[in-house]
Gaussian input, Z-matrix of N, CA and C with variables (Angstrom, degrees):
# hf/3-21g

backbone

0 1
 N
 C     1     B1
 C     2     B2     1     A1
 N     3     B3     2     A2     1     D1
 C     4     B4     3     A3     2     D2
 C     5     B5     4     A4     3     D3
 N     6     B6     5     A5     4     D4
 C     7     B7     6     A6     5     D5
 C     8     B8     7     A7     6     D6
 N     9     B9     8     A8     7     D7
 C    10    B10     9     A9     8     D8
 C    11    B11    10    A10     9     D9
 N    12    B12    11    A11    10    D10
 C    13    B13    12    A12    11    D11
 C    14    B14    13    A13    12    D12
 N    15    B15    14    A14    13    D13
 C    16    B16    15    A15    14    D14
 C    17    B17    16    A16    15    D15
 N    18    B18    17    A17    16    D16
 C    19    B19    18    A18    17    D17
 C    20    B20    19    A19    18    D18
 N    21    B21    20    A20    19    D19
 C    22    B22    21    A21    20    D20
 C    23    B23    22    A22    21    D21
 N    24    B24    23    A23    22    D22
 C    25    B25    24    A24    23    D23
 C    26    B26    25    A25    24    D24
 N    27    B27    26    A26    25    D25
 C    28    B28    27    A27    26    D26
 C    29    B29    28    A28    27    D27
 N    30    B30    29    A29    28    D28
 C    31    B31    30    A30    29    D29
 C    32    B32    31    A31    30    D30
 N    33    B33    32    A32    31    D31
 C    34    B34    33    A33    32    D32
 C    35    B35    34    A34    33    D33
 N    36    B36    35    A35    34    D34
 C    37    B37    36    A36    35    D35
 C    38    B38    37    A37    36    D36
 N    39    B39    38    A38    37    D37
 C    40    B40    39    A39    38    D38
 C    41    B41    40    A40    39    D39
 N    42    B42    41    A41    40    D40
 C    43    B43    42    A42    41    D41
 C    44    B44    43    A43    42    D42
 N    45    B45    44    A44    43    D43
 C    46    B46    45    A45    44    D44
 C    47    B47    46    A46    45    D45
 N    48    B48    47    A47    46    D46
 C    49    B49    48    A48    47    D47
 C    50    B50    49    A49    48    D48
 N    51    B51    50    A50    49    D49
 C    52    B52    51    A51    50    D50
 C    53    B53    52    A52    51    D51
 N    54    B54    53    A53    52    D52
 C    55    B55    54    A54    53    D53
 C    56    B56    55    A55    54    D54
 N    57    B57    56    A56    55    D55
 C    58    B58    57    A57    56    D56
 C    59    B59    58    A58    57    D57
 N    60    B60    59    A59    58    D58
 C    61    B61    60    A60    59    D59
 C    62    B62    61    A61    60    D60
 N    63    B63    62    A62    61    D61
 C    64    B64    63    A63    62    D62
 C    65    B65    64    A64    63    D63
 N    66    B66    65    A65    64    D64
 C    67    B67    66    A66    65    D65
 C    68    B68    67    A67    66    D66
 N    69    B69    68    A68    67    D67
 C    70    B70    69    A69    68    D68
 C    71    B71    70    A70    69    D69
 N    72    B72    71    A71    70    D70
 C    73    B73    72    A72    71    D71
 C    74    B74    73    A73    72    D72
 N    75    B75    74    A74    73    D73
 C    76    B76    75    A75    74    D74
 C    77    B77    76    A76    75    D75
 N    78    B78    77    A77    76    D76
 C    79    B79    78    A78    77    D77
 C    80    B80    79    A79    78    D78
 N    81    B81    80    A80    79    D79
 C    82    B82    81    A81    80    D80
 C    83    B83    82    A82    81    D81
 N    84    B84    83    A83    82    D82
 C    85    B85    84    A84    83    D83
 C    86    B86    85    A85    84    D84
 N    87    B87    86    A86    85    D85
 C    88    B88    87    A87    86    D86
 C    89    B89    88    A88    87    D87
 N    90    B90    89    A89    88    D88
 C    91    B91    90    A90    89    D89
 C    92    B92    91    A91    90    D90
 N    93    B93    92    A92    91    D91
 C    94    B94    93    A93    92    D92
 C    95    B95    94    A94    93    D93
 N    96    B96    95    A95    94    D94
 C    97    B97    96    A96    95    D95
 C    98    B98    97    A97    96    D96
 N    99    B99    98    A98    97    D97
 C   100   B100    99    A99    98    D98
 C   101   B101   100   A100    99    D99
 N   102   B102   101   A101   100   D100
 C   103   B103   102   A102   101   D101
 C   104   B104   103   A103   102   D102
 N   105   B105   104   A104   103   D103
 C   106   B106   105   A105   104   D104
 C   107   B107   106   A106   105   D105
 N   108   B108   107   A107   106   D106
 C   109   B109   108   A108   107   D107
 C   110   B110   109   A109   108   D108
 N   111   B111   110   A110   109   D109
 C   112   B112   111   A111   110   D110
 C   113   B113   112   A112   111   D111
 N   114   B114   113   A113   112   D112
 C   115   B115   114   A114   113   D113
 C   116   B116   115   A115   114   D114
 N   117   B117   116   A116   115   D115
 C   118   B118   117   A117   116   D116
 C   119   B119   118   A118   117   D117
 N   120   B120   119   A119   118   D118
 C   121   B121   120   A120   119   D119
 C   122   B122   121   A121   120   D120
 N   123   B123   122   A122   121   D121
 C   124   B124   123   A123   122   D122
 C   125   B125   124   A124   123   D123
 N   126   B126   125   A125   124   D124
 C   127   B127   126   A126   125   D125
 C   128   B128   127   A127   126   D126
 N   129   B129   128   A128   127   D127
 C   130   B130   129   A129   128   D128
 C   131   B131   130   A130   129   D129
 N   132   B132   131   A131   130   D130
 C   133   B133   132   A132   131   D131
 C   134   B134   133   A133   132   D132
 N   135   B135   134   A134   133   D133
 C   136   B136   135   A135   134   D134
 C   137   B137   136   A136   135   D135
 N   138   B138   137   A137   136   D136
 C   139   B139   138   A138   137   D137
 C   140   B140   139   A139   138   D138
 N   141   B141   140   A140   139   D139
 C   142   B142   141   A141   140   D140
 C   143   B143   142   A142   141   D141
 N   144   B144   143   A143   142   D142
 C   145   B145   144   A144   143   D143
 C   146   B146   145   A145   144   D144
 N   147   B147   146   A146   145   D145
 C   148   B148   147   A147   146   D146
 C   149   B149   148   A148   147   D147
 N   150   B150   149   A149   148   D148
 C   151   B151   150   A150   149   D149
 C   152   B152   151   A151   150   D150
 N   153   B153   152   A152   151   D151
 C   154   B154   153   A153   152   D152
 C   155   B155   154   A154   153   D153
 N   156   B156   155   A155   154   D154
 C   157   B157   156   A156   155   D155
 C   158   B158   157   A157   156   D156
 N   159   B159   158   A158   157   D157
 C   160   B160   159   A159   158   D158
 C   161   B161   160   A160   159   D159
 N   162   B162   161   A161   160   D160
 C   163   B163   162   A162   161   D161
 C   164   B164   163   A163   162   D162
 N   165   B165   164   A164   163   D163
 C   166   B166   165   A165   164   D164
 C   167   B167   166   A166   165   D165
 N   168   B168   167   A167   166   D166
 C   169   B169   168   A168   167   D167
 C   170   B170   169   A169   168   D168
 N   171   B171   170   A170   169   D169
 C   172   B172   171   A171   170   D170
 C   173   B173   172   A172   171   D171
 N   174   B174   173   A173   172   D172
 C   175   B175   174   A174   173   D173
 C   176   B176   175   A175   174   D174
 N   177   B177   176   A176   175   D175
 C   178   B178   177   A177   176   D176
 C   179   B179   178   A178   177   D177
 N   180   B180   179   A179   178   D178
 C   181   B181   180   A180   179   D179
 C   182   B182   181   A181   180   D180
 N   183   B183   182   A182   181   D181
 C   184   B184   183   A183   182   D182
 C   185   B185   184   A184   183   D183
 N   186   B186   185   A185   184   D184
 C   187   B187   186   A186   185   D185
 C   188   B188   187   A187   186   D186
 N   189   B189   188   A188   187   D187
 C   190   B190   189   A189   188   D188
 C   191   B191   190   A190   189   D189
 N   192   B192   191   A191   190   D190
 C   193   B193   192   A192   191   D191
 C   194   B194   193   A193   192   D192
 N   195   B195   194   A194   193   D193
 C   196   B196   195   A195   194   D194
 C   197   B197   196   A196   195   D195
 N   198   B198   197   A197   196   D196
 C   199   B199   198   A198   197   D197
 C   200   B200   199   A199   198   D198
 N   201   B201   200   A200   199   D199
 C   202   B202   201   A201   200   D200
 C   203   B203   202   A202   201   D201
 N   204   B204   203   A203   202   D202
 C   205   B205   204   A204   203   D203
 C   206   B206   205   A205   204   D204
 N   207   B207   206   A206   205   D205
 C   208   B208   207   A207   206   D206
 C   209   B209   208   A208   207   D207
 N   210   B210   209   A209   208   D208
 C   211   B211   210   A210   209   D209
 C   212   B212   211   A211   210   D210
 N   213   B213   212   A212   211   D211
 C   214   B214   213   A213   212   D212
 C   215   B215   214   A214   213   D213
 N   216   B216   215   A215   214   D214
 C   217   B217   216   A216   215   D215
 C   218   B218   217   A217   216   D216
 N   219   B219   218   A218   217   D217
 C   220   B220   219   A219   218   D218
 C   221   B221   220   A220   219   D219
 N   222   B222   221   A221   220   D220
 C   223   B223   222   A222   221   D221
 C   224   B224   223   A223   222   D222
 N   225   B225   224   A224   223   D223
 C   226   B226   225   A225   224   D224
 C   227   B227   226   A226   225   D225
 N   228   B228   227   A227   226   D226
 C   229   B229   228   A228   227   D227
 C   230   B230   229   A229   228   D228
 N   231   B231   230   A230   229   D229
 C   232   B232   231   A231   230   D230
 C   233   B233   232   A232   231   D231
 N   234   B234   233   A233   232   D232
 C   235   B235   234   A234   233   D233
 C   236   B236   235   A235   234   D234
 N   237   B237   236   A236   235   D235
 C   238   B238   237   A237   236   D236
 C   239   B239   238   A238   237   D237
 N   240   B240   239   A239   238   D238
 C   241   B241   240   A240   239   D239
 C   242   B242   241   A241   240   D240
 N   243   B243   242   A242   241   D241
 C   244   B244   243   A243   242   D242
 C   245   B245   244   A244   243   D243
 N   246   B246   245   A245   244   D244
 C   247   B247   246   A246   245   D245
 C   248   B248   247   A247   246   D246
 N   249   B249   248   A248   247   D247
 C   250   B250   249   A249   248   D248
 C   251   B251   250   A250   249   D249
 N   252   B252   251   A251   250   D250
 C   253   B253   252   A252   251   D251
 C   254   B254   253   A253   252   D252
 N   255   B255   254   A254   253   D253
 C   256   B256   255   A255   254   D254
 C   257   B257   256   A256   255   D255
 N   258   B258   257   A257   256   D256
 C   259   B259   258   A258   257   D257
 C   260   B260   259   A259   258   D258
 N   261   B261   260   A260   259   D259
 C   262   B262   261   A261   260   D260
 C   263   B263   262   A262   261   D261
 N   264   B264   263   A263   262   D262
 C   265   B265   264   A264   263   D263
 C   266   B266   265   A265   264   D264
 N   267   B267   266   A266   265   D265
 C   268   B268   267   A267   266   D266
 C   269   B269   268   A268   267   D267
 N   270   B270   269   A269   268   D268
 C   271   B271   270   A270   269   D269
 C   272   B272   271   A271   270   D270
 N   273   B273   272   A272   271   D271
 C   274   B274   273   A273   272   D272
 C   275   B275   274   A274   273   D273
 N   276   B276   275   A275   274   D274
 C   277   B277   276   A276   275   D275
 C   278   B278   277   A277   276   D276
 N   279   B279   278   A278   277   D277
 C   280   B280   279   A279   278   D278
 C   281   B281   280   A280   279   D279
 N   282   B282   281   A281   280   D280
 C   283   B283   282   A282   281   D281
 C   284   B284   283   A283   282   D282
 N   285   B285   284   A284   283   D283
 C   286   B286   285   A285   284   D284
 C   287   B287   286   A286   285   D285
 N   288   B288   287   A287   286   D286
 C   289   B289   288   A288   287   D287
 C   290   B290   289   A289   288   D288
 N   291   B291   290   A290   289   D289
 C   292   B292   291   A291   290   D290
 C   293   B293   292   A292   291   D291
 N   294   B294   293   A293   292   D292
 C   295   B295   294   A294   293   D293
 C   296   B296   295   A295   294   D294
 N   297   B297   296   A296   295   D295
 C   298   B298   297   A297   296   D296
 C   299   B299   298   A298   297   D297
 N   300   B300   299   A299   298   D298
 C   301   B301   300   A300   299   D299
 C   302   B302   301   A301   300   D300
 N   303   B303   302   A302   301   D301
 C   304   B304   303   A303   302   D302
 C   305   B305   304   A304   303   D303
 N   306   B306   305   A305   304   D304
 C   307   B307   306   A306   305   D305
 C   308   B308   307   A307   306   D306
 N   309   B309   308   A308   307   D307
 C   310   B310   309   A309   308   D308
 C   311   B311   310   A310   309   D309
 N   312   B312   311   A311   310   D310
 C   313   B313   312   A312   311   D311
 C   314   B314   313   A313   312   D312
 N   315   B315   314   A314   313   D313
 C   316   B316   315   A315   314   D314
 C   317   B317   316   A316   315   D315
 N   318   B318   317   A317   316   D316
 C   319   B319   318   A318   317   D317
 C   320   B320   319   A319   318   D318
 N   321   B321   320   A320   319   D319
 C   322   B322   321   A321   320   D320
 C   323   B323   322   A322   321   D321
 N   324   B324   323   A323   322   D322
 C   325   B325   324   A324   323   D323
 C   326   B326   325   A325   324   D324

   B1=1.4421
   B2=1.5341
   B3=1.3192
   B4=1.4610
   B5=1.5175
   B6=1.3104
   B7=1.4681
   B8=1.5256
   B9=1.3231
   B10=1.4586
   B11=1.5213
   B12=1.3215
   B13=1.4546
   B14=1.5229
   B15=1.3153
   B16=1.4598
   B17=1.5244
   B18=1.3156
   B19=1.4629
   B20=1.5265
   B21=1.3457
   B22=1.4581
   B23=1.5222
   B24=1.3340
   B25=1.4614
   B26=1.5314
   B27=1.3346
   B28=1.4685
   B29=1.5287
   B30=1.3366
   B31=1.4676
   B32=1.5285
   B33=1.3215
   B34=1.4642
   B35=1.5164
   B36=1.3353
   B37=1.4624
   B38=1.5323
   B39=1.3095
   B40=1.4537
   B41=1.5289
   B42=1.3441
   B43=1.4637
   B44=1.5303
   B45=1.3316
   B46=1.4610
   B47=1.5154
   B48=1.3217
   B49=1.4587
   B50=1.5205
   B51=1.3285
   B52=1.4589
   B53=1.5218
   B54=1.3055
   B55=1.4574
   B56=1.5201
   B57=1.3268
   B58=1.4622
   B59=1.5225
   B60=1.3107
   B61=1.4518
   B62=1.5149
   B63=1.3032
   B64=1.4603
   B65=1.5274
   B66=1.3108
   B67=1.4558
   B68=1.5262
   B69=1.3012
   B70=1.4586
   B71=1.5205
   B72=1.3030
   B73=1.4669
   B74=1.5260
   B75=1.3321
   B76=1.4643
   B77=1.5248
   B78=1.3126
   B79=1.4568
   B80=1.5254
   B81=1.3401
   B82=1.4622
   B83=1.5232
   B84=1.3127
   B85=1.4588
   B86=1.5139
   B87=1.3314
   B88=1.4669
   B89=1.5207
   B90=1.3147
   B91=1.4616
   B92=1.5281
   B93=1.3348
   B94=1.4622
   B95=1.5248
   B96=1.3259
   B97=1.4624
   B98=1.5259
   B99=1.3335
   B100=1.4795
   B101=1.5254
   B102=1.3202
   B103=1.4660
   B104=1.5234
   B105=1.3198
   B106=1.4652
   B107=1.5243
   B108=1.3221
   B109=1.4606
   B110=1.5277
   B111=1.3238
   B112=1.4704
   B113=1.5177
   B114=1.3239
   B115=1.4640
   B116=1.5293
   B117=1.3289
   B118=1.4675
   B119=1.5193
   B120=1.3136
   B121=1.4596
   B122=1.5288
   B123=1.3245
   B124=1.4651
   B125=1.5239
   B126=1.3254
   B127=1.4642
   B128=1.5270
   B129=1.3189
   B130=1.4664
   B131=1.5256
   B132=1.3231
   B133=1.4700
   B134=1.5275
   B135=1.3332
   B136=1.4678
   B137=1.5233
   B138=1.3259
   B139=1.4691
   B140=1.5190
   B141=1.3249
   B142=1.4616
   B143=1.5297
   B144=1.3398
   B145=1.4637
   B146=1.5264
   B147=1.3184
   B148=1.4677
   B149=1.5279
   B150=1.3246
   B151=1.4603
   B152=1.5202
   B153=1.3433
   B154=1.4648
   B155=1.5277
   B156=1.3148
   B157=1.4596
   B158=1.5303
   B159=1.3151
   B160=1.4553
   B161=1.5287
   B162=1.3209
   B163=1.4609
   B164=1.5205
   B165=1.3241
   B166=1.4556
   B167=1.5166
   B168=1.3280
   B169=1.4565
   B170=1.5145
   B171=1.3246
   B172=1.4606
   B173=1.5150
   B174=1.3215
   B175=1.4613
   B176=1.5213
   B177=1.3277
   B178=1.4570
   B179=1.5197
   B180=1.3300
   B181=1.4558
   B182=1.5220
   B183=1.3276
   B184=1.4625
   B185=1.5238
   B186=1.3120
   B187=1.4633
   B188=1.5243
   B189=1.3345
   B190=1.4637
   B191=1.5240
   B192=1.3211
   B193=1.4626
   B194=1.5113
   B195=1.3234
   B196=1.4645
   B197=1.5280
   B198=1.3237
   B199=1.4598
   B200=1.5212
   B201=1.3189
   B202=1.4548
   B203=1.5253
   B204=1.3324
   B205=1.4639
   B206=1.5189
   B207=1.3213
   B208=1.4622
   B209=1.5240
   B210=1.3159
   B211=1.4548
   B212=1.5179
   B213=1.3212
   B214=1.4606
   B215=1.5212
   B216=1.3179
   B217=1.4619
   B218=1.5208
   B219=1.3183
   B220=1.4591
   B221=1.5219
   B222=1.3305
   B223=1.4604
   B224=1.5138
   B225=1.2964
   B226=1.4583
   B227=1.5271
   B228=1.3207
   B229=1.4666
   B230=1.5251
   B231=1.3341
   B232=1.4704
   B233=1.5311
   B234=1.3143
   B235=1.4607
   B236=1.5203
   B237=1.3265
   B238=1.4630
   B239=1.5201
   B240=1.3231
   B241=1.4656
   B242=1.5313
   B243=1.3215
   B244=1.4658
   B245=1.5290
   B246=1.3112
   B247=1.4655
   B248=1.5257
   B249=1.3399
   B250=1.4665
   B251=1.5270
   B252=1.3308
   B253=1.4691
   B254=1.5267
   B255=1.3326
   B256=1.4631
   B257=1.5276
   B258=1.3301
   B259=1.4636
   B260=1.5300
   B261=1.3248
   B262=1.4589
   B263=1.5295
   B264=1.3227
   B265=1.4623
   B266=1.5167
   B267=1.3343
   B268=1.4634
   B269=1.5266
   B270=1.3291
   B271=1.4641
   B272=1.5217
   B273=1.3197
   B274=1.4674
   B275=1.5206
   B276=1.3099
   B277=1.4738
   B278=1.5209
   B279=1.3194
   B280=1.4563
   B281=1.5349
   B282=1.3083
   B283=1.4653
   B284=1.5231
   B285=1.3211
   B286=1.4663
   B287=1.5229
   B288=1.3378
   B289=1.4602
   B290=1.5185
   B291=1.3301
   B292=1.4574
   B293=1.5200
   B294=1.3386
   B295=1.4558
   B296=1.5310
   B297=1.3288
   B298=1.4611
   B299=1.5194
   B300=1.3020
   B301=1.4548
   B302=1.5189
   B303=1.3283
   B304=1.4606
   B305=1.5239
   B306=1.3083
   B307=1.4560
   B308=1.5215
   B309=1.3305
   B310=1.4634
   B311=1.5206
   B312=1.3309
   B313=1.4518
   B314=1.5322
   B315=1.3184
   B316=1.4641
   B317=1.5227
   B318=1.3274
   B319=1.4689
   B320=1.5164
   B321=1.3399
   B322=1.4719
   B323=1.5211
   B324=1.3359
   B325=1.4705
   B326=1.5137
   A1=108.95
   A2=115.21
   A3=121.41
   A4=107.21
   A5=115.04
   A6=121.48
   A7=107.07
   A8=116.14
   A9=121.24
   A10=108.12
   A11=115.06
   A12=120.89
   A13=107.98
   A14=115.62
   A15=122.96
   A16=106.41
   A17=116.57
   A18=121.05
   A19=110.32
   A20=114.67
   A21=121.88
   A22=108.83
   A23=116.06
   A24=118.98
   A25=109.37
   A26=116.08
   A27=120.29
   A28=113.22
   A29=118.20
   A30=121.43
   A31=111.86
   A32=117.38
   A33=121.04
   A34=113.17
   A35=118.04
   A36=122.74
   A37=109.09
   A38=116.11
   A39=120.91
   A40=110.74
   A41=115.31
   A42=120.26
   A43=111.68
   A44=116.86
   A45=120.97
   A46=110.99
   A47=115.37
   A48=120.41
   A49=110.40
   A50=114.16
   A51=121.06
   A52=108.46
   A53=115.40
   A54=121.98
   A55=106.99
   A56=116.41
   A57=120.03
   A58=110.18
   A59=115.23
   A60=120.80
   A61=113.78
   A62=113.62
   A63=122.55
   A64=107.49
   A65=116.91
   A66=120.85
   A67=112.47
   A68=117.69
   A69=119.49
   A70=112.62
   A71=116.75
   A72=121.81
   A73=110.45
   A74=115.57
   A75=121.94
   A76=107.59
   A77=116.49
   A78=120.74
   A79=110.61
   A80=114.62
   A81=120.08
   A82=109.58
   A83=115.97
   A84=121.41
   A85=113.38
   A86=116.63
   A87=121.38
   A88=112.50
   A89=116.73
   A90=121.68
   A91=109.78
   A92=115.88
   A93=120.25
   A94=112.53
   A95=117.54
   A96=119.58
   A97=110.20
   A98=116.82
   A99=119.93
   A100=110.44
   A101=116.22
   A102=119.50
   A103=111.52
   A104=116.68
   A105=120.71
   A106=111.28
   A107=116.44
   A108=121.03
   A109=110.03
   A110=116.04
   A111=120.14
   A112=111.35
   A113=116.95
   A114=120.56
   A115=110.73
   A116=117.41
   A117=120.25
   A118=111.58
   A119=116.64
   A120=120.62
   A121=111.39
   A122=117.05
   A123=120.35
   A124=110.52
   A125=117.28
   A126=119.74
   A127=111.39
   A128=117.52
   A129=120.07
   A130=110.66
   A131=116.69
   A132=120.60
   A133=110.18
   A134=116.08
   A135=120.39
   A136=111.74
   A137=116.86
   A138=120.57
   A139=111.49
   A140=117.39
   A141=119.82
   A142=109.76
   A143=116.21
   A144=119.51
   A145=112.34
   A146=117.43
   A147=121.74
   A148=113.67
   A149=117.23
   A150=119.72
   A151=115.24
   A152=117.12
   A153=119.19
   A154=109.11
   A155=115.31
   A156=121.37
   A157=111.32
   A158=116.72
   A159=121.63
   A160=109.89
   A161=115.88
   A162=121.92
   A163=107.87
   A164=115.64
   A165=118.90
   A166=110.72
   A167=114.88
   A168=122.30
   A169=107.70
   A170=115.93
   A171=121.42
   A172=109.03
   A173=115.65
   A174=120.38
   A175=107.45
   A176=115.90
   A177=119.17
   A178=110.57
   A179=114.39
   A180=122.77
   A181=106.53
   A182=116.43
   A183=120.89
   A184=112.64
   A185=116.90
   A186=120.80
   A187=111.86
   A188=116.17
   A189=120.05
   A190=112.45
   A191=116.75
   A192=120.14
   A193=113.61
   A194=117.75
   A195=121.14
   A196=110.34
   A197=114.98
   A198=122.73
   A199=105.88
   A200=116.44
   A201=121.54
   A202=108.72
   A203=115.65
   A204=121.90
   A205=108.29
   A206=116.07
   A207=120.02
   A208=108.00
   A209=115.19
   A210=121.05
   A211=108.24
   A212=115.93
   A213=122.22
   A214=112.08
   A215=116.20
   A216=121.74
   A217=107.25
   A218=115.55
   A219=119.73
   A220=110.69
   A221=115.44
   A222=119.62
   A223=110.37
   A224=115.52
   A225=122.13
   A226=107.80
   A227=117.23
   A228=119.56
   A229=110.81
   A230=117.04
   A231=120.12
   A232=110.65
   A233=117.14
   A234=121.20
   A235=111.81
   A236=115.98
   A237=121.00
   A238=110.15
   A239=116.55
   A240=120.93
   A241=110.71
   A242=117.47
   A243=120.86
   A244=111.00
   A245=117.86
   A246=120.53
   A247=111.30
   A248=116.89
   A249=120.01
   A250=110.72
   A251=116.66
   A252=120.72
   A253=110.53
   A254=117.88
   A255=120.50
   A256=110.52
   A257=116.68
   A258=120.32
   A259=110.53
   A260=117.45
   A261=120.74
   A262=110.79
   A263=116.78
   A264=120.66
   A265=112.00
   A266=117.44
   A267=121.13
   A268=111.40
   A269=116.81
   A270=120.32
   A271=110.96
   A272=116.92
   A273=120.82
   A274=110.68
   A275=117.29
   A276=120.75
   A277=109.57
   A278=116.68
   A279=121.70
   A280=110.49
   A281=116.97
   A282=121.91
   A283=111.59
   A284=116.58
   A285=120.65
   A286=113.37
   A287=116.70
   A288=119.75
   A289=111.63
   A290=116.16
   A291=124.15
   A292=115.12
   A293=116.98
   A294=121.36
   A295=114.50
   A296=119.57
   A297=120.98
   A298=113.70
   A299=118.00
   A300=121.09
   A301=113.96
   A302=116.93
   A303=121.31
   A304=108.82
   A305=114.97
   A306=122.03
   A307=107.06
   A308=116.95
   A309=123.01
   A310=109.75
   A311=115.98
   A312=122.73
   A313=108.69
   A314=116.74
   A315=121.29
   A316=105.65
   A317=116.53
   A318=120.92
   A319=110.81
   A320=115.42
   A321=119.49
   A322=108.94
   A323=114.82
   A324=120.01
   A325=110.28
   D1=140.88
   D2=173.47
   D3=-95.37
   D4=127.50
   D5=178.37
   D6=-111.67
   D7=119.28
   D8=-179.00
   D9=-117.76
   D10=123.11
   D11=178.60
   D12=-112.77
   D13=124.07
   D14=176.76
   D15=-101.03
   D16=122.61
   D17=-178.25
   D18=-97.82
   D19=132.27
   D20=175.79
   D21=-131.15
   D22=152.12
   D23=175.96
   D24=-85.33
   D25=-176.70
   D26=-176.34
   D27=-65.01
   D28=-18.34
   D29=175.84
   D30=-89.94
   D31=0.99
   D32=179.67
   D33=84.60
   D34=14.99
   D35=-179.53
   D36=-90.02
   D37=132.97
   D38=178.42
   D39=-60.17
   D40=135.05
   D41=175.71
   D42=-118.49
   D43=-10.57
   D44=178.37
   D45=158.13
   D46=-171.66
   D47=176.44
   D48=-160.83
   D49=162.11
   D50=178.83
   D51=-137.69
   D52=135.57
   D53=174.30
   D54=-121.50
   D55=132.15
   D56=-178.54
   D57=-141.24
   D58=140.21
   D59=173.95
   D60=100.64
   D61=-179.86
   D62=178.43
   D63=-127.35
   D64=145.18
   D65=-174.44
   D66=-65.73
   D67=-41.59
   D68=-177.14
   D69=72.58
   D70=18.90
   D71=-179.87
   D72=-70.85
   D73=-34.22
   D74=179.24
   D75=-151.26
   D76=178.40
   D77=178.72
   D78=-62.28
   D79=152.58
   D80=177.42
   D81=-52.92
   D82=134.94
   D83=-178.10
   D84=91.67
   D85=-15.90
   D86=179.49
   D87=-122.67
   D88=5.60
   D89=-174.13
   D90=-84.16
   D91=102.74
   D92=-176.23
   D93=-69.39
   D94=-28.51
   D95=178.31
   D96=-69.21
   D97=-47.66
   D98=177.17
   D99=-59.40
   D100=-41.79
   D101=179.91
   D102=-62.59
   D103=-44.34
   D104=-179.13
   D105=-65.16
   D106=-44.59
   D107=179.67
   D108=-63.34
   D109=-46.70
   D110=179.96
   D111=-60.68
   D112=-43.39
   D113=179.98
   D114=-62.00
   D115=-44.11
   D116=178.69
   D117=-62.21
   D118=-46.78
   D119=-176.13
   D120=-67.48
   D121=-49.48
   D122=-178.78
   D123=-64.36
   D124=-40.98
   D125=178.34
   D126=-64.24
   D127=-38.09
   D128=177.82
   D129=-63.91
   D130=-46.23
   D131=178.04
   D132=-58.68
   D133=-50.96
   D134=-178.54
   D135=-62.23
   D136=-39.37
   D137=-178.87
   D138=-68.27
   D139=-41.29
   D140=177.83
   D141=-62.47
   D142=-42.18
   D143=178.50
   D144=-66.29
   D145=-39.22
   D146=-174.79
   D147=-81.38
   D148=-34.79
   D149=-169.19
   D150=-112.00
   D151=-0.14
   D152=178.95
   D153=-132.98
   D154=172.85
   D155=175.43
   D156=-98.35
   D157=10.56
   D158=-178.59
   D159=-67.64
   D160=133.41
   D161=174.99
   D162=-93.99
   D163=132.88
   D164=179.96
   D165=-139.94
   D166=157.30
   D167=175.41
   D168=-114.39
   D169=135.36
   D170=-178.58
   D171=-129.77
   D172=132.65
   D173=171.15
   D174=-133.34
   D175=149.51
   D176=-178.74
   D177=-148.79
   D178=157.55
   D179=176.23
   D180=-138.01
   D181=107.08
   D182=-176.73
   D183=-61.47
   D184=-35.24
   D185=-177.00
   D186=-63.63
   D187=-47.98
   D188=-178.25
   D189=-88.75
   D190=-13.11
   D191=-178.34
   D192=78.42
   D193=20.46
   D194=-178.34
   D195=-89.96
   D196=130.93
   D197=169.78
   D198=-127.66
   D199=124.80
   D200=-179.96
   D201=-121.53
   D202=125.34
   D203=-178.73
   D204=-124.99
   D205=130.98
   D206=172.41
   D207=-129.31
   D208=140.16
   D209=-179.99
   D210=-88.57
   D211=120.98
   D212=-177.72
   D213=-88.99
   D214=-6.99
   D215=174.31
   D216=-140.49
   D217=164.46
   D218=-179.27
   D219=-62.63
   D220=142.83
   D221=176.29
   D222=-70.47
   D223=139.65
   D224=172.24
   D225=-81.38
   D226=172.85
   D227=177.11
   D228=-60.70
   D229=-34.96
   D230=176.85
   D231=-66.45
   D232=-39.79
   D233=177.69
   D234=-63.66
   D235=-40.90
   D236=177.19
   D237=-62.97
   D238=-43.97
   D239=178.12
   D240=-59.82
   D241=-44.48
   D242=179.75
   D243=-64.48
   D244=-40.11
   D245=176.95
   D246=-66.72
   D247=-41.92
   D248=176.94
   D249=-59.77
   D250=-40.07
   D251=179.10
   D252=-65.32
   D253=-40.21
   D254=178.32
   D255=-64.01
   D256=-46.19
   D257=-179.81
   D258=-62.12
   D259=-41.83
   D260=176.89
   D261=-59.06
   D262=-46.25
   D263=179.11
   D264=-61.71
   D265=-42.04
   D266=178.96
   D267=-65.64
   D268=-41.36
   D269=177.56
   D270=-63.73
   D271=-36.90
   D272=178.46
   D273=-65.37
   D274=-43.94
   D275=176.59
   D276=-61.53
   D277=-43.80
   D278=-179.94
   D279=-58.95
   D280=-44.87
   D281=179.80
   D282=-68.57
   D283=-46.25
   D284=-176.43
   D285=-65.31
   D286=-27.49
   D287=-177.99
   D288=-112.73
   D289=30.17
   D290=170.65
   D291=56.62
   D292=27.44
   D293=169.90
   D294=65.22
   D295=6.55
   D296=-176.00
   D297=-81.45
   D298=-28.94
   D299=-172.44
   D300=-109.64
   D301=-5.90
   D302=179.91
   D303=-138.77
   D304=130.95
   D305=179.33
   D306=-121.34
   D307=114.60
   D308=-175.23
   D309=-109.56
   D310=125.82
   D311=-177.37
   D312=-124.36
   D313=133.25
   D314=170.59
   D315=-105.46
   D316=120.14
   D317=-173.00
   D318=-124.00
   D319=131.97
   D320=175.54
   D321=-84.72
   D322=131.05
   D323=179.78
   D324=-118.32

């Protein structure tokens, strides 16, 4: 199961996110859920870096499937839009695949 935690502050502003695990929907290399989740997450990171002035820190571990992102500066409106798009995509995957392979948590920090 992939566990994705979206971190927000007390005002509801995104402060980062963490993705951990592997979906296990299919064999490695054929797992469409892992591929979709990875594409959304990596594209969001790359888009925030390329299209906004937001500073972020990223760490990852390929073996465990952990990606940890923290925003080192406040998100711009474009950054918020990109995060909203990622969350929408993750929720859609969660719904389409009956919530068994992806667990999405919104957590106040």
